[in-house]
N, CA, C and O atoms as a GROMACS GRO file, in nm:
protein
  460
    1UNK      N    1   0.087  -0.128  -0.010
    1UNK     CA    2   0.000  -0.004   0.011
    1UNK      C    3   0.076   0.114   0.015
    1UNK      O    4   0.155   0.121   0.109
    2UNK      N    5   0.070   0.223  -0.079
    2UNK     CA    6   0.142   0.345  -0.084
    2UNK      C    7   0.103   0.423   0.020
    2UNK      O    8  -0.008   0.410   0.070
    3UNK      N    9   0.212   0.533   0.074
    3UNK     CA   10   0.196   0.607   0.182
    3UNK      C   11   0.065   0.675   0.209
    3UNK      O   12   0.013   0.682   0.321
    4UNK      N   13   0.010   0.731   0.086
    4UNK     CA   14  -0.121   0.821   0.105
    4UNK      C   15  -0.226   0.723   0.124
    4UNK      O   16  -0.321   0.762   0.192
    5UNK      N   17  -0.232   0.585   0.074
    5UNK     CA   18  -0.350   0.501   0.096
    5UNK      C   19  -0.334   0.453   0.226
    5UNK      O   20  -0.437   0.439   0.291
    6UNK      N   21  -0.208   0.420   0.288
    6UNK     CA   22  -0.170   0.377   0.411
    6UNK      C   23  -0.242   0.502   0.496
    6UNK      O   24  -0.332   0.471   0.574
    7UNK      N   25  -0.211   0.623   0.485
    7UNK     CA   26  -0.240   0.733   0.560
    7UNK      C   27  -0.406   0.729   0.596
    7UNK      O   28  -0.465   0.734   0.704
    8UNK      N   29  -0.444   0.720   0.484
    8UNK     CA   30  -0.617   0.709   0.480
    8UNK      C   31  -0.671   0.597   0.540
    8UNK      O   32  -0.781   0.601   0.594
    9UNK      N   33  -0.597   0.489   0.534
    9UNK     CA   34  -0.653   0.376   0.589
    9UNK      C   35  -0.637   0.379   0.733
    9UNK      O   36  -0.735   0.362   0.805
   10UNK      N   37  -0.523   0.400   0.779
   10UNK     CA   38  -0.509   0.417   0.940
   10UNK      C   39  -0.573   0.548   1.001
   10UNK      O   40  -0.596   0.557   1.121
   11UNK      N   41  -0.597   0.631   0.926
   11UNK     CA   42  -0.671   0.758   0.978
   11UNK      C   43  -0.798   0.709   0.995
   11UNK      O   44  -0.841   0.734   1.108
   12UNK      N   45  -0.885   0.639   0.914
   12UNK     CA   46  -0.989   0.595   0.936
   12UNK      C   47  -1.020   0.503   1.044
   12UNK      O   48  -1.121   0.514   1.112
   13UNK      N   49  -0.926   0.405   1.060
   13UNK     CA   50  -0.920   0.296   1.157
   13UNK      C   51  -0.919   0.382   1.299
   13UNK      O   52  -1.005   0.373   1.387
   14UNK      N   53  -0.814   0.457   1.298
   14UNK     CA   54  -0.789   0.533   1.432
   14UNK      C   55  -0.914   0.608   1.474
   14UNK      O   56  -0.964   0.587   1.585
   15UNK      N   57  -0.962   0.690   1.392
   15UNK     CA   58  -1.087   0.769   1.404
   15UNK      C   59  -1.203   0.701   1.462
   15UNK      O   60  -1.265   0.742   1.560
   16UNK      N   61  -1.236   0.573   1.383
   16UNK     CA   62  -1.341   0.502   1.407
   16UNK      C   63  -1.316   0.436   1.552
   16UNK      O   64  -1.415   0.425   1.624
   17UNK      N   65  -1.194   0.391   1.601
   17UNK     CA   66  -1.155   0.348   1.736
   17UNK      C   67  -1.171   0.451   1.834
   17UNK      O   68  -1.203   0.421   1.949
   18UNK      N   69  -1.153   0.562   1.801
   18UNK     CA   70  -1.152   0.676   1.910
   18UNK      C   71  -1.312   0.728   1.926
   18UNK      O   72  -1.351   0.794   2.023
   19UNK      N   73  -1.388   0.691   1.825
   19UNK     CA   74  -1.546   0.699   1.859
   19UNK      C   75  -1.593   0.626   1.945
   19UNK      O   76  -1.657   0.661   2.044
   20UNK      N   77  -1.548   0.468   1.896
   20UNK     CA   78  -1.581   0.357   1.981
   20UNK      C   79  -1.549   0.374   2.131
   20UNK      O   80  -1.636   0.364   2.218
   21UNK      N   81  -1.412   0.401   2.156
   21UNK     CA   82  -1.375   0.416   2.269
   21UNK      C   83  -1.427   0.560   2.372
   21UNK      O   84  -1.405   0.566   2.493
   22UNK      N   85  -1.489   0.652   2.304
   22UNK     CA   86  -1.562   0.761   2.366
   22UNK      C   87  -1.680   0.713   2.401
   22UNK      O   88  -1.726   0.738   2.513
   23UNK      N   89  -1.747   0.639   2.313
   23UNK     CA   90  -1.900   0.558   2.354
   23UNK      C   91  -1.877   0.467   2.455
   23UNK      O   92  -1.954   0.468   2.550
   24UNK      N   93  -1.777   0.380   2.452
   24UNK     CA   94  -1.767   0.302   2.557
   24UNK      C   95  -1.738   0.367   2.690
   24UNK      O   96  -1.798   0.319   2.786
   25UNK      N   97  -1.657   0.466   2.714
   25UNK     CA   98  -1.618   0.535   2.829
   25UNK      C   99  -1.750   0.608   2.881
   25UNK      O  100  -1.781   0.620   3.000
   26UNK      N  101  -1.822   0.654   2.769
   26UNK     CA  102  -1.948   0.739   2.824
   26UNK      C  103  -2.064   0.667   2.880
   26UNK      O  104  -2.138   0.720   2.963
   27UNK      N  105  -2.084   0.535   2.831
   27UNK     CA  106  -2.177   0.449   2.862
   27UNK      C  107  -2.148   0.365   2.978
   27UNK      O  108  -2.244   0.328   3.045
   28UNK      N  109  -2.018   0.324   3.016
   28UNK     CA  110  -1.995   0.234   3.110
   28UNK      C  111  -1.990   0.314   3.241
   28UNK      O  112  -1.962   0.250   3.342
   29UNK      N  113  -2.014   0.451   3.253
   29UNK     CA  114  -1.982   0.519   3.381
   29UNK      C  115  -2.107   0.457   3.487
   29UNK      O  116  -2.102   0.476   3.609
   30UNK      N  117  -2.206   0.387   3.425
   30UNK     CA  118  -2.325   0.350   3.527
   30UNK      C  119  -2.254   0.226   3.605
   30UNK      O  120  -2.275   0.224   3.726
   31UNK      N  121  -2.177   0.127   3.555
   31UNK     CA  122  -2.136   0.033   3.628
   31UNK      C  123  -2.019   0.094   3.746
   31UNK      O  124  -1.987   0.028   3.845
   32UNK      N  125  -1.977   0.203   3.721
   32UNK     CA  126  -1.878   0.234   3.837
   32UNK      C  127  -1.936   0.316   3.948
   32UNK      O  128  -1.872   0.360   4.044
   33UNK      N  129  -2.084   0.334   3.920
   33UNK     CA  130  -2.154   0.433   4.043
   33UNK      C  131  -2.123   0.343   4.167
   33UNK      O  132  -2.095   0.223   4.172
   34UNK      N  133  -2.138   0.451   4.280
   34UNK     CA  134  -2.110   0.384   4.416
   34UNK      C  135  -2.212   0.271   4.452
   34UNK      O  136  -2.326   0.260   4.407
   35UNK      N  137  -2.158   0.203   4.526
   35UNK     CA  138  -2.241   0.076   4.590
   35UNK      C  139  -2.322   0.116   4.701
   35UNK      O  140  -2.267   0.177   4.793
   36UNK      N  141  -2.448   0.090   4.707
   36UNK     CA  142  -2.542   0.112   4.816
   36UNK      C  143  -2.506   0.019   4.936
   36UNK      O  144  -2.480  -0.101   4.927
   37UNK      N  145  -2.507   0.094   5.052
   37UNK     CA  146  -2.475   0.014   5.169
   37UNK      C  147  -2.568  -0.023   5.263
   37UNK      O  148  -2.540  -0.064   5.376
   38UNK      N  149  -2.716  -0.003   5.202
   38UNK     CA  150  -2.825  -0.031   5.284
   38UNK      C  151  -2.838  -0.194   5.260
   38UNK      O  152  -2.860  -0.241   5.148
   39UNK      N  153  -2.823  -0.274   5.377
   39UNK     CA  154  -2.844  -0.407   5.398
   39UNK      C  155  -2.984  -0.446   5.368
   39UNK      O  156  -3.009  -0.549   5.305
   40UNK      N  157  -3.073  -0.370   5.412
   40UNK     CA  158  -3.218  -0.417   5.373
   40UNK      C  159  -3.250  -0.431   5.237
   40UNK      O  160  -3.320  -0.523   5.195
   41UNK      N  161  -3.199  -0.342   5.166
   41UNK     CA  162  -3.220  -0.365   5.018
   41UNK      C  163  -3.105  -0.457   4.937
   41UNK      O  164  -3.137  -0.512   4.832
   42UNK      N  165  -2.973  -0.470   4.988
   42UNK     CA  166  -2.912  -0.552   4.922
   42UNK      C  167  -2.819  -0.650   5.028
   42UNK      O  168  -2.768  -0.586   5.120
   43UNK      N  169  -2.800  -0.752   5.027
   43UNK     CA  170  -2.754  -0.860   5.110
   43UNK      C  171  -2.590  -0.827   5.108
   43UNK      O  172  -2.533  -0.765   5.018
   44UNK      N  173  -2.531  -0.878   5.220
   44UNK     CA  174  -2.386  -0.844   5.218
   44UNK      C  175  -2.316  -0.914   5.098
   44UNK      O  176  -2.223  -0.854   5.044
   45UNK      N  177  -2.353  -1.032   5.054
   45UNK     CA  178  -2.285  -1.101   4.932
   45UNK      C  179  -2.318  -1.038   4.813
   45UNK      O  180  -2.245  -1.036   4.714
   46UNK      N  181  -2.431  -0.983   4.822
   46UNK     CA  182  -2.478  -0.911   4.670
   46UNK      C  183  -2.391  -0.786   4.673
   46UNK      O  184  -2.341  -0.753   4.566
   47UNK      N  185  -2.368  -0.717   4.771
   47UNK     CA  186  -2.311  -0.601   4.798
   47UNK      C  187  -2.160  -0.624   4.740
   47UNK      O  188  -2.109  -0.566   4.643
   48UNK      N  189  -2.102  -0.722   4.822
   48UNK     CA  190  -1.974  -0.759   4.785
   48UNK      C  191  -1.949  -0.787   4.634
   48UNK      O  192  -1.849  -0.746   4.576
   49UNK      N  193  -2.059  -0.870   4.568
   49UNK     CA  194  -2.053  -0.865   4.426
   49UNK      C  195  -2.050  -0.753   4.344
   49UNK      O  196  -1.983  -0.742   4.241
   50UNK      N  197  -2.138  -0.656   4.398
   50UNK     CA  198  -2.165  -0.537   4.333
   50UNK      C  199  -2.033  -0.439   4.344
   50UNK      O  200  -2.002  -0.363   4.252
   51UNK      N  201  -1.958  -0.450   4.469
   51UNK     CA  202  -1.835  -0.381   4.484
   51UNK      C  203  -1.726  -0.442   4.378
   51UNK      O  204  -1.657  -0.366   4.311
   52UNK      N  205  -1.714  -0.584   4.366
   52UNK     CA  206  -1.608  -0.622   4.271
   52UNK      C  207  -1.645  -0.582   4.126
   52UNK      O  208  -1.562  -0.552   4.040
   53UNK      N  209  -1.778  -0.586   4.108
   53UNK     CA  210  -1.822  -0.554   3.974
   53UNK      C  211  -1.773  -0.392   3.926
   53UNK      O  212  -1.727  -0.359   3.816
   54UNK      N  213  -1.802  -0.300   4.053
   54UNK     CA  214  -1.756  -0.162   4.043
   54UNK      C  215  -1.608  -0.158   4.018
   54UNK      O  216  -1.562  -0.086   3.929
   55UNK      N  217  -1.534  -0.232   4.093
   55UNK     CA  218  -1.373  -0.242   4.088
   55UNK      C  219  -1.343  -0.273   3.934
   55UNK      O  220  -1.264  -0.201   3.873
   56UNK      N  221  -1.407  -0.381   3.871
   56UNK     CA  222  -1.374  -0.427   3.757
   56UNK      C  223  -1.416  -0.306   3.627
   56UNK      O  224  -1.366  -0.299   3.515
   57UNK      N  225  -1.520  -0.220   3.685
   57UNK     CA  226  -1.561  -0.149   3.576
   57UNK      C  227  -1.490  -0.026   3.578
   57UNK      O  228  -1.483   0.044   3.477
   58UNK      N  229  -1.428   0.013   3.703
   58UNK     CA  230  -1.331   0.120   3.717
   58UNK      C  231  -1.210   0.098   3.634
   58UNK      O  232  -1.169   0.177   3.549
   59UNK      N  233  -1.142  -0.039   3.672
   59UNK     CA  234  -1.039  -0.083   3.579
   59UNK      C  235  -1.052  -0.094   3.440
   59UNK      O  236  -0.952  -0.077   3.370
   60UNK      N  237  -1.180  -0.123   3.380
   60UNK     CA  238  -1.196  -0.122   3.237
   60UNK      C  239  -1.199  -0.008   3.182
   60UNK      O  240  -1.150   0.012   3.071
   61UNK      N  241  -1.264   0.090   3.259
   61UNK     CA  242  -1.254   0.240   3.235
   61UNK      C  243  -1.115   0.299   3.220
   61UNK      O  244  -1.078   0.369   3.126
   62UNK      N  245  -1.050   0.265   3.315
   62UNK     CA  246  -0.897   0.310   3.322
   62UNK      C  247  -0.812   0.270   3.190
   62UNK      O  248  -0.726   0.342   3.138
   63UNK      N  249  -0.851   0.146   3.146
   63UNK     CA  250  -0.758   0.088   3.034
   63UNK      C  251  -0.819   0.153   2.916
   63UNK      O  252  -0.747   0.174   2.818
   64UNK      N  253  -0.950   0.189   2.914
   64UNK     CA  254  -1.018   0.244   2.808
   64UNK      C  255  -0.953   0.397   2.786
   64UNK      O  256  -0.913   0.441   2.678
   65UNK      N  257  -0.952   0.446   2.877
   65UNK     CA  258  -0.895   0.590   2.881
   65UNK      C  259  -0.721   0.591   2.834
   65UNK      O  260  -0.666   0.685   2.776
   66UNK      N  261  -0.661   0.477   2.871
   66UNK     CA  262  -0.536   0.477   2.820
   66UNK      C  263  -0.521   0.438   2.675
   66UNK      O  264  -0.436   0.483   2.599
   67UNK      N  265  -0.620   0.343   2.642
   67UNK     CA  266  -0.623   0.318   2.495
   67UNK      C  267  -0.664   0.446   2.409
   67UNK      O  268  -0.612   0.452   2.298
   68UNK      N  269  -0.737   0.532   2.440
   68UNK     CA  270  -0.789   0.640   2.413
   68UNK      C  271  -0.658   0.746   2.393
   68UNK      O  272  -0.632   0.807   2.290
   69UNK      N  273  -0.601   0.749   2.490
   69UNK     CA  274  -0.470   0.832   2.481
   69UNK      C  275  -0.385   0.778   2.383
   69UNK      O  276  -0.338   0.858   2.303
   70UNK      N  277  -0.354   0.658   2.372
   70UNK     CA  278  -0.268   0.591   2.263
   70UNK      C  279  -0.325   0.618   2.103
   70UNK      O  280  -0.252   0.629   2.004
   71UNK      N  281  -0.461   0.625   2.105
   71UNK     CA  282  -0.524   0.647   1.980
   71UNK      C  283  -0.495   0.796   1.925
   71UNK      O  284  -0.448   0.831   1.818
   72UNK      N  285  -0.538   0.867   2.032
   72UNK     CA  286  -0.508   1.019   2.013
   72UNK      C  287  -0.369   1.057   1.973
   72UNK      O  288  -0.346   1.154   1.900
   73UNK      N  289  -0.267   0.968   2.029
   73UNK     CA  290  -0.139   1.013   1.997
   73UNK      C  291  -0.104   0.965   1.864
   73UNK      O  292  -0.032   1.037   1.794
   74UNK      N  293  -0.147   0.853   1.820
   74UNK     CA  294  -0.145   0.792   1.677
   74UNK      C  295  -0.190   0.895   1.571
   74UNK      O  296  -0.133   0.921   1.466
   75UNK      N  297  -0.320   0.956   1.626
   75UNK     CA  298  -0.384   1.028   1.528
   75UNK      C  299  -0.280   1.154   1.524
   75UNK      O  300  -0.252   1.198   1.413
   76UNK      N  301  -0.229   1.205   1.622
   76UNK     CA  302  -0.137   1.335   1.627
   76UNK      C  303   0.002   1.281   1.524
   76UNK      O  304   0.045   1.358   1.438
   77UNK      N  305   0.055   1.165   1.543
   77UNK     CA  306   0.148   1.126   1.454
   77UNK      C  307   0.120   1.131   1.309
   77UNK      O  308   0.200   1.167   1.223
   78UNK      N  309  -0.013   1.085   1.288
   78UNK     CA  310  -0.058   1.096   1.154
   78UNK      C  311  -0.036   1.242   1.098
   78UNK      O  312   0.037   1.264   1.002
   79UNK      N  313  -0.102   1.333   1.160
   79UNK     CA  314  -0.110   1.443   1.118
   79UNK      C  315   0.022   1.530   1.111
   79UNK      O  316   0.035   1.626   1.035
   80UNK      N  317   0.137   1.476   1.218
   80UNK     CA  318   0.254   1.532   1.204
   80UNK      C  319   0.344   1.458   1.109
   80UNK      O  320   0.465   1.475   1.105
   81UNK      N  321   0.273   1.367   1.028
   81UNK     CA  322   0.381   1.288   0.932
   81UNK      C  323   0.478   1.201   0.989
   81UNK      O  324   0.578   1.168   0.925
   82UNK      N  325   0.451   1.149   1.133
   82UNK     CA  326   0.555   1.064   1.195
   82UNK      C  327   0.493   0.928   1.214
   82UNK      O  328   0.560   0.844   1.274
   83UNK      N  329   0.366   0.895   1.166
   83UNK     CA  330   0.330   0.777   1.193
   83UNK      C  331   0.386   0.666   1.113
   83UNK      O  332   0.429   0.676   0.998
   84UNK      N  333   0.382   0.558   1.184
   84UNK     CA  334   0.438   0.449   1.127
   84UNK      C  335   0.601   0.411   1.139
   84UNK      O  336   0.658   0.320   1.078
   85UNK      N  337   0.654   0.492   1.221
   85UNK     CA  338   0.794   0.480   1.256
   85UNK      C  339   0.832   0.433   1.403
   85UNK      O  340   0.783   0.500   1.494
   86UNK      N  341   0.902   0.338   1.435
   86UNK     CA  342   0.928   0.324   1.562
   86UNK      C  343   0.998   0.442   1.651
   86UNK      O  344   1.098   0.501   1.612
   87UNK      N  345   0.952   0.462   1.739
   87UNK     CA  346   0.992   0.578   1.836
   87UNK      C  347   1.107   0.541   1.906
   87UNK      O  348   1.144   0.632   1.980
   88UNK      N  349   1.178   0.439   1.910
   88UNK     CA  350   1.298   0.393   1.950
   88UNK      C  351   1.412   0.400   1.838
   88UNK      O  352   1.500   0.486   1.843
   89UNK      N  353   1.405   0.310   1.742
   89UNK     CA  354   1.503   0.305   1.641
   89UNK      C  355   1.476   0.388   1.509
   89UNK      O  356   1.562   0.411   1.424
   90UNK      N  357   1.332   0.435   1.501
   90UNK     CA  358   1.308   0.516   1.378
   90UNK      C  359   1.299   0.447   1.249
   90UNK      O  360   1.288   0.501   1.140
   91UNK      N  361   1.304   0.332   1.270
   91UNK     CA  362   1.265   0.239   1.130
   91UNK      C  363   1.130   0.232   1.123
   91UNK      O  364   1.059   0.256   1.221
   92UNK      N  365   1.073   0.194   0.987
   92UNK     CA  366   0.945   0.179   0.958
   92UNK      C  367   0.881   0.064   1.052
   92UNK      O  368   0.944  -0.040   1.072
   93UNK      N  369   0.770   0.083   1.102
   93UNK     CA  370   0.689  -0.030   1.155
   93UNK      C  371   0.620  -0.119   1.057
   93UNK      O  372   0.536  -0.068   0.982
   94UNK      N  373   0.646  -0.237   1.051
   94UNK     CA  374   0.579  -0.318   0.937
   94UNK      C  375   0.435  -0.318   0.935
   94UNK      O  376   0.376  -0.343   1.040
   95UNK      N  377   0.359  -0.288   0.810
   95UNK     CA  378   0.227  -0.268   0.802
   95UNK      C  379   0.152  -0.353   0.888
   95UNK      O  380   0.079  -0.302   0.973
   96UNK      N  381   0.164  -0.498   0.874
   96UNK     CA  382   0.094  -0.598   0.944
   96UNK      C  383   0.102  -0.561   1.100
   96UNK      O  384   0.010  -0.597   1.173
   97UNK      N  385   0.192  -0.501   1.145
   97UNK     CA  386   0.197  -0.473   1.289
   97UNK      C  387   0.076  -0.362   1.312
   97UNK      O  388  -0.016  -0.373   1.392
   98UNK      N  389   0.101  -0.254   1.221
   98UNK     CA  390   0.018  -0.157   1.249
   98UNK      C  391  -0.136  -0.205   1.215
   98UNK      O  392  -0.232  -0.147   1.265
   99UNK      N  393  -0.146  -0.300   1.138
   99UNK     CA  394  -0.297  -0.342   1.106
   99UNK      C  395  -0.339  -0.417   1.241
   99UNK      O  396  -0.454  -0.407   1.283
  100UNK      N  397  -0.244  -0.491   1.307
  100UNK     CA  398  -0.269  -0.561   1.427
  100UNK      C  399  -0.320  -0.458   1.543
  100UNK      O  400  -0.422  -0.480   1.610
  101UNK      N  401  -0.240  -0.348   1.558
  101UNK     CA  402  -0.243  -0.248   1.651
  101UNK      C  403  -0.206  -0.112   1.599
  101UNK      O  404  -0.089  -0.076   1.614
  102UNK      N  405  -0.296  -0.030   1.537
  102UNK     CA  406  -0.264   0.094   1.476
  102UNK      C  407  -0.210   0.202   1.557
  102UNK      O  408  -0.163   0.305   1.509
  103UNK      N  409  -0.217   0.175   1.683
  103UNK     CA  410  -0.158   0.295   1.773
  103UNK      C  411  -0.026   0.247   1.836
  103UNK      O  412   0.027   0.302   1.932
  104UNK      N  413   0.026   0.131   1.769
  104UNK     CA  414   0.166   0.096   1.826
  104UNK      C  415   0.269   0.203   1.791
  104UNK      O  416   0.258   0.281   1.696
  105UNK      N  417   0.367   0.198   1.874
  105UNK     CA  418   0.470   0.295   1.874
  105UNK      C  419   0.632   0.246   1.823
  105UNK      O  420   0.721   0.320   1.783
  106UNK      N  421   0.634   0.118   1.838
  106UNK     CA  422   0.739   0.046   1.825
  106UNK      C  423   0.744  -0.053   1.734
  106UNK      O  424   0.634  -0.104   1.715
  107UNK      N  425   0.845  -0.107   1.660
  107UNK     CA  426   0.877  -0.218   1.584
  107UNK      C  427   0.871  -0.351   1.652
  107UNK      O  428   0.884  -0.344   1.775
  108UNK      N  429   0.856  -0.458   1.608
  108UNK     CA  430   0.874  -0.579   1.666
  108UNK      C  431   1.011  -0.603   1.764
  108UNK      O  432   1.015  -0.642   1.881
  109UNK      N  433   1.104  -0.571   1.688
  109UNK     CA  434   1.230  -0.579   1.741
  109UNK      C  435   1.259  -0.496   1.872
  109UNK      O  436   1.302  -0.545   1.977
  110UNK      N  437   1.229  -0.359   1.851
  110UNK     CA  438   1.229  -0.279   1.965
  110UNK      C  439   1.146  -0.324   2.077
  110UNK      O  440   1.190  -0.323   2.192
  111UNK      N  441   1.027  -0.364   2.049
  111UNK     CA  442   0.901  -0.402   2.148
  111UNK      C  443   0.974  -0.529   2.240
  111UNK      O  444   0.978  -0.538   2.363
  112UNK      N  445   1.023  -0.610   2.152
  112UNK     CA  446   1.083  -0.741   2.245
  112UNK      C  447   1.190  -0.691   2.319
  112UNK      O  448   1.201  -0.739   2.432
  113UNK      N  449   1.278  -0.601   2.284
  113UNK     CA  450   1.411  -0.584   2.380
  113UNK      C  451   1.355  -0.481   2.475
  113UNK      O  452   1.427  -0.460   2.572
  114UNK      N  453   1.240  -0.412   2.468
  114UNK     CA  454   1.193  -0.315   2.580
  114UNK      C  455   1.125  -0.392   2.686
  114UNK      O  456   1.104  -0.334   2.793
  115UNK      N  457   1.093  -0.504   2.672
  115UNK     CA  458   1.018  -0.616   2.790
  115UNK      C  459   1.098  -0.618   2.885
  115UNK      O  460   1.075  -0.688   2.984
   0.00000   0.00000   0.00000
C-alpha cells in the first residue's frame, strides 16, 4: 500500500476506534457508580459482588482511557507525518503490525527488547 493510501486507511481506523472508545467510556459510567450500603435492600454477598463489579468497571474504564490516549497520540503522529515509524529506532513499523495495533509506537524488534 502506498503512503497516501496507508495514511487514509489508518486514519479511518484510528478515528473509528476513537469514536468507539468515547462511546464505551461514556456508557460504562453506570457500572462504576457507588455501591449502596443499605443491607435491607441488598444483602452482604450481593453488595460484595456489586463492589467487585464496580472495581472491574473502574479498571476497564482506566484501560479504555489509556487506549484512547494511545489512539489520540497515533492520530497526532499521522497529522505530523511521523506515523508508522518506531519511536526507539526510527525504522518503519511493518504494515502488518500496524494493522494489528494501529496505535503501536514500536517495531517488533524494539518492542521485544523493551520488555
